[in-house]
N, C-alpha and C positions, 0 to 999 in steps of 0.2 A: 712250236715255232709260230703258229698263227696267233696265239695269245700274246706273243711278244711284240706284235705290230702296234705301234703307238696310236695309229688311226682308230683302232677299236676302242680306245679308252678316252676319246675326245668328247663323248656324250655320256651323261649320267641321267638316266630316265627313272625318276622316282614318282611318276604319274600314278595317282590314286593310292600310294603306299601309306601304310600306317607307320608311325615312328620315323617319318622321313627325315626329320632333323638329325636324329642320331645316326641314321644311315648315311646322311650327307657328311657328317663329321668323320665317320668311319672311313668312307671312301676317300676323303681328302687326306687322310693319313697314309694312304697307300701310294707308293711311288708311281705305280702305273697310271694314276690319274693326274700326274704333273702336267700333262698336255691338255687338260680339260678345257673344252670350248663351249659346251652347251649343257645346261642343267634344266631338266623339265620337272617342275614342281606343281604342275597343274592338278588341282584337287588333292594334293598331298596333305597329309595330316600330321599334327604334332610338330610343327615348325615354329620356333621361337626366334626372337630377335638375336639371341646369342648365337644361333646357328648361322644367321646371315652375317653377323660380325666375324665369325670364324671363317666363313667363305671369303669375305672381303680381305681378311688378313692373309689367307693362304694363296689366293689366286692373284697373281701380279700382272695379269694382262686382261684384255677385253674378254668378257664372257657374256653369252646370251642366256638369259633365264626366262622361262615361260612359267606363268602362274595361272 
């Protein structure tokens, strides 16, 4: 029941993660991240322009990203 709470899925923290771009794309494909509001990519590795383009296409509302 706790995992079903949409507030838990408003933040995606990929801080210092390897393959962060692929992890971002994978997370965006999950329905639970449809309420995503914050993405932390500070010191994240392996992020390319195509990952940001996918993020832009997927998220239709204001999003806070940290780099």
